[in-house]
C-alpha positions as CSV (number, residue, x, y, z in Angstrom):
1,M,74.6,-3.1,13.0
2,N,71.8,-0.7,12.1
3,T,72.0,3.1,12.5
4,P,70.0,3.4,15.7
5,A,72.1,0.8,17.3
6,K,75.3,2.5,16.3
7,L,74.1,5.8,17.6
8,T,73.1,4.3,20.9
9,G,76.5,2.7,21.3
10,F,78.3,6.0,20.6
11,V,76.3,7.9,23.1
12,A,77.0,5.3,25.8
13,A,80.7,5.5,25.0
14,V,80.8,9.3,25.3
15,A,78.9,9.1,28.6
16,A,81.3,6.6,30.0
17,V,84.3,8.8,29.0
18,F,82.7,11.9,30.5
19,G,82.0,10.1,33.7
20,I,85.6,9.0,34.0
21,A,86.8,12.6,33.4
22,L,84.5,13.8,36.2
23,L,85.9,11.2,38.6
24,V,89.5,12.1,37.8
25,G,88.8,15.8,38.1
26,A,87.2,15.3,41.5
27,T,90.2,13.3,42.6
28,V,92.9,15.6,41.3
29,G,91.2,19.0,41.8
30,P,91.3,22.0,39.5
31,V,94.5,23.0,37.8
32,E,95.2,26.6,38.7
33,E,96.7,29.2,36.4
34,Q,100.0,30.6,37.6
35,T,99.4,34.3,38.2
36,E,102.3,35.2,40.4
37,D,105.6,36.4,38.9
38,P,108.4,33.8,39.5
39,A,110.5,36.5,41.1
40,V,107.8,37.3,43.5
41,S,107.3,33.7,44.3
42,A,111.0,33.4,45.1
43,H,110.8,36.5,47.3
44,D,107.9,35.1,49.3
45,A,109.2,31.6,49.6
46,G,110.0,30.7,53.2
47,H,109.0,34.1,54.6
48,G,107.3,34.2,58.0
49,E,106.1,37.2,59.9
50,D,109.1,39.0,61.3
51,T,109.3,41.5,64.1
52,A,112.2,43.6,65.1
53,T,112.7,41.9,68.5
54,G,112.2,38.3,67.4
55,S,113.4,35.8,64.7
56,A,111.5,34.9,61.6
57,A,108.6,32.6,62.3
58,E,109.9,30.3,59.5
59,T,113.3,29.5,58.2
60,P,113.8,31.2,54.8
61,A,114.0,28.9,51.8
62,A,117.4,28.5,50.2
63,E,117.9,30.9,47.3
64,T,118.3,29.7,43.8
65,P,120.7,31.3,41.2
66,A,117.7,33.0,39.6
67,V,117.0,34.9,42.9
68,E,120.5,36.4,42.7
69,D,119.5,38.2,39.5
70,I,116.6,40.1,41.2
71,P,117.3,43.8,41.6
72,G,117.7,45.1,45.2
73,G,114.9,46.2,47.4
74,L,112.3,43.6,46.1
75,M,113.1,41.1,48.9
76,T,112.7,41.3,52.6
77,Y,115.1,38.4,53.0
78,R,118.4,37.9,51.2
79,N,121.7,36.0,51.8
80,G,120.5,35.1,55.3
81,Y,119.6,38.6,56.3
82,T,116.0,39.8,57.0
83,L,114.5,43.3,57.4
84,A,112.0,43.2,60.3
85,L,109.9,46.2,61.1
86,A,108.7,46.4,64.8
87,E,105.3,47.5,63.5
88,K,104.0,47.1,60.0
89,N,101.2,49.6,60.5
90,L,101.6,53.2,61.6
91,E,99.5,56.3,61.9
92,S,100.0,59.1,59.5
93,G,101.7,62.3,60.5
94,E,105.1,64.0,60.9
95,D,108.0,62.6,62.8
96,R,106.5,59.1,63.2
97,N,109.0,56.8,64.9
98,L,110.0,53.8,62.7
99,T,111.9,51.0,64.4
100,F,113.3,47.8,62.9
101,A,116.1,45.3,63.1
102,I,118.2,43.4,60.6
103,H,118.2,39.7,61.5
104,G,121.3,37.8,60.6
105,P,121.7,34.1,59.5
106,D,121.5,33.0,63.1
107,G,118.2,34.8,63.6
108,A,119.5,37.4,66.0
109,P,119.6,41.1,65.4
110,V,122.8,42.3,63.7
111,T,124.8,44.9,65.6
112,D,128.0,45.1,63.5
113,F,127.9,47.0,60.2
114,D,130.6,48.5,57.9
115,V,130.5,52.3,57.3
116,T,129.5,52.8,53.7
117,H,129.2,56.3,52.2
118,D,129.7,57.8,55.7
119,K,126.9,55.8,57.3
120,E,126.4,52.3,58.7
121,L,122.8,52.1,57.3
122,H,120.8,54.2,54.8
123,L,117.0,54.1,54.9
124,I,114.8,55.1,52.0
125,A,111.0,55.5,52.6
126,V,108.7,56.3,49.7
127,R,105.0,55.8,49.1
128,R,104.1,53.3,46.5
129,D,102.8,56.1,44.2
130,F,106.4,57.4,44.3
131,T,105.6,60.4,46.5
132,G,107.0,61.4,49.9
133,F,110.6,60.2,49.2
134,Q,112.9,60.4,52.2
135,H,116.5,59.4,52.7
136,V,117.3,59.2,56.4
137,H,119.9,57.6,58.7
138,P,118.6,55.7,61.7
139,V,120.3,55.4,65.0
140,L,121.3,51.9,66.2
141,D,121.0,50.7,69.8
142,E,124.0,48.4,69.9
143,N,122.7,46.6,73.0
144,T,119.5,45.4,71.3
145,G,120.2,45.7,67.5
146,I,117.1,48.0,67.1
147,W,117.3,50.9,64.7
148,S,115.1,53.9,65.0
149,V,114.3,57.0,63.0
150,D,111.6,59.6,62.5
151,V,109.8,59.8,59.2
152,D,106.9,61.8,57.8
153,L,104.1,59.6,56.7
154,T,100.9,60.2,54.7
155,P,98.1,57.6,54.4
156,G,98.8,54.7,52.0
157,T,101.2,51.9,51.4
158,W,104.9,52.7,51.7
159,R,108.0,50.9,50.7
160,V,110.9,50.9,53.2
161,F,114.4,50.1,51.9
162,T,117.5,49.5,54.0
163,D,120.9,49.8,52.4
164,F,123.8,48.3,54.5
165,T,126.8,46.1,54.6
166,P,127.0,43.7,57.6
167,T,130.5,43.3,58.8
168,G,132.1,40.4,57.0
169,G,129.3,40.3,54.5
170,E,128.2,41.8,51.2
171,A,126.3,45.0,50.6
172,L,122.5,44.4,50.6
173,T,119.4,46.4,49.9
174,L,116.3,44.9,51.6
175,G,112.8,46.2,51.2
176,T,109.4,45.7,52.9
177,D,106.0,47.4,52.9
178,L,104.6,49.7,55.6
179,A,100.9,50.4,55.9
180,V,99.9,53.9,57.0
181,A,96.4,54.5,58.3
182,G,94.1,57.2,57.0
183,E,92.3,58.2,53.8
184,F,94.6,57.5,50.8
185,V,94.6,60.1,48.1
186,P,96.7,58.8,45.2
187,A,99.0,61.1,43.3
188,P,98.2,61.6,39.6
189,T,100.4,59.7,37.2
190,E,103.1,61.9,35.9
191,A,104.6,62.0,32.4
192,D,108.4,62.1,31.9
193,N,109.8,65.0,33.9
194,R,113.3,66.3,33.4
195,T,113.1,69.5,35.4
196,A,112.5,69.8,39.1
197,T,112.1,72.8,41.4
198,V,112.7,72.7,45.1
199,D,113.1,75.6,47.5
200,G,114.0,78.0,44.6
201,Y,116.6,75.6,43.1
202,E,116.1,74.3,39.6
203,V,117.6,71.0,38.7
204,T,117.6,69.7,35.1
205,L,118.4,66.2,33.9
206,D,120.1,65.3,30.7
207,G,120.7,61.8,29.4
208,D,118.6,58.8,28.5
209,L,118.0,55.3,29.9
210,S,118.0,52.2,27.9
211,S,117.6,48.6,29.1
212,G,120.7,46.6,29.1
213,G,123.0,49.5,28.3
214,D,125.1,51.9,30.3
215,A,123.7,55.5,30.6
216,M,125.3,58.8,31.7
217,L,123.0,61.2,33.4
218,T,124.0,64.8,34.0
219,L,122.1,66.8,36.6
220,T,122.6,70.6,36.6
221,V,121.7,72.7,39.6
222,S,120.9,76.4,39.5
223,K,119.1,79.1,41.5
224,D,117.6,82.3,40.2
225,G,119.1,81.5,36.8
226,Q,122.6,81.3,38.2
227,P,124.6,78.0,38.3
228,I,125.5,76.6,41.7
229,T,129.2,76.1,41.8
230,D,129.7,75.4,45.5
231,L,127.7,72.3,46.2
232,Q,128.7,70.6,49.4
233,P,129.8,67.0,49.8
234,Y,126.9,64.7,50.8
235,L,127.6,61.0,51.6
236,G,131.0,61.2,50.0
237,A,129.8,62.9,46.7
238,Y,128.3,66.1,45.4
239,G,125.0,64.3,45.0
240,H,123.2,61.0,45.7
241,L,120.9,59.6,43.1
242,V,118.4,56.7,43.7
243,A,116.4,55.2,40.8
244,L,113.2,53.2,41.4
245,R,111.5,51.1,38.7
246,G,107.8,51.9,38.1
247,G,105.5,49.1,39.2
248,D,107.6,47.0,41.5
249,L,109.9,49.8,43.0
250,A,113.1,47.8,42.2
251,Y,115.9,49.8,43.9
252,L,118.8,50.6,41.5
253,H,122.1,52.1,42.7
254,V,123.5,54.9,40.7
255,H,127.0,56.1,41.2
256,P,128.5,59.5,40.6
257,D,131.4,60.3,38.3
258,G,134.2,61.3,40.6
259,T,134.4,62.3,44.3
260,P,135.1,65.5,46.2
261,G,138.8,66.2,46.6
262,D,139.9,64.0,43.7
263,G,141.4,66.9,41.9
264,T,139.0,66.8,38.9
265,T,135.5,66.7,40.2
266,R,133.9,70.1,40.4
267,P,131.3,71.1,43.1
268,G,128.6,71.9,40.5
269,P,126.8,73.0,38.7
270,E,126.8,69.6,37.0
271,V,126.8,66.3,38.8
272,V,127.3,63.3,36.5
273,F,126.1,59.8,37.3
274,H,126.4,56.4,35.6
275,T,123.9,53.6,35.7
276,S,122.1,50.8,33.8
277,V,118.6,49.6,34.1
278,P,117.4,46.0,33.8
279,S,114.3,46.6,31.7
280,A,112.4,49.1,29.6
281,G,109.7,51.2,31.2
282,T,109.2,54.1,33.7
283,Y,111.8,55.0,36.3
284,H,111.6,57.5,39.1
285,L,114.8,59.2,40.1
286,Y,115.6,61.2,43.3
287,L,118.6,63.4,43.6
288,D,119.8,64.5,47.1
289,F,122.1,67.5,47.0
290,Q,123.5,69.7,49.7
291,H,123.9,73.5,49.5
292,D,124.2,76.1,52.3
293,G,124.1,73.2,54.8
294,V,120.7,71.9,53.7
295,V,120.0,68.7,51.9
296,R,117.3,68.9,49.3
297,T,115.7,66.3,47.0
298,A,114.8,66.8,43.4
299,A,112.5,64.2,41.7
300,F,112.4,63.1,38.1
301,T,110.6,60.6,35.9
302,L,112.2,59.0,32.8
303,T,111.1,56.3,30.4
304,A,113.8,53.8,29.5
305,G,113.8,52.4,26.0
306,G,115.0,49.0,24.9
307,T,113.6,45.5,24.4
308,G,111.7,45.6,27.7
309,E,113.2,42.2,28.8
310,V,115.1,41.9,32.1
311,Q,118.8,41.9,31.6
312,S,120.5,39.6,34.2
313,G,123.8,40.9,35.5
314,S,123.2,44.3,34.0
315,G,124.9,46.1,36.8
316,A,121.6,47.6,38.0
317,H,121.3,45.3,41.0
318,G,120.8,47.0,44.3
319,D,123.0,44.6,46.3
320,H,126.4,46.2,45.6
321,S,128.0,49.4,46.5
322,H,129.6,52.1,44.4
323,S,132.4,54.4,45.4
324,G,131.2,57.7,46.6
325,R,127.5,56.9,46.6
C-alpha cells in the first residue's frame, strides 16, 4: 500500500474511534470529581428537612463504622437521634428565642433525659468565625418535647450544639447550622492566644496540643494581679472547657482533673484539664468559670502539632461524657 493510502486509512480509523468515544460519553454522561469529604457525605446521607414539631422528612441512612469515628457536633443525626430546630433562620439581636426538639428513633420528640453535669441538656451556640460563644441550658416542655432558650445573635451563620444523654441511651453531641439575618462582619483571624481577659479577670493557658496524644492543659485565673483561690463549682467542676476544631467546628470534650469536694482539688487559681485532639491544626478553646456568683467565659486559640492525620478512637470524640464536665 502506498503512503497516501496508508495515511487515509489511519485518519479514517481515528475518526471512527473518536466517534465511538463521543457516543459512549453521551450515553454514560460526565464523570464528576468527588469534592465532598467522605465524613460530610456520611453526615448528609439520609437527612431530610427537620422541624421541632415534626419527624424527619426522610428516614436517616444506616450509619457505617466509619461514621462512629467522626467527632461530636459534626452531625445533625446520630444513633437514631436528630436535632431539629423549629426555625433555621432568626433575626439578629439579644435574647432571641431558640426552640428545638430532639427526635428519637421513633421520630417523636424525646422527653426523658439523664442529668449529666447538673443538667439534662447543654446547648452551645457559636458563630462560625468562632465569636459569640454561649453555653446555656434550655428549658424542656415535657408535654411537647420542645426545648427553648434565649441567646444573643449577631448576623452570620451560627453552629448550635446540643450535648445530652437520652434515658437508656448513650451520650450524644449533635450540631446544626442557624442562619442569622443582617450584615455579616467577619471577625479577623487570630493567631495563637494563650491569655484572655474578661471583666477584669486574666486567665492564662499552659500546655500544648498534639494530634493523637494526650495533653494536659492548665488554666490559671487571677484578678488585679492576685490569684483567685475561691472559684465556685460550675457544672460539677471548677471550670468547664470546650474545644472546637478550626474549619469544621468539631466539638471535643475536655475533662477536668478532679472535682470539688474530692479532698484534693483546689478551687483555683489553677484548673487542670486533660484532652486529646484528632488532628493537627487550629483549635478554639472556651473556659467557663464561676466566681462571685457570675459565670464568665475566657477564649483561647491554640495550634496542635502532629502528623495532621485524623486519629480514630483518639478519645477526642464528642459523643461521650467525662466525670465532672
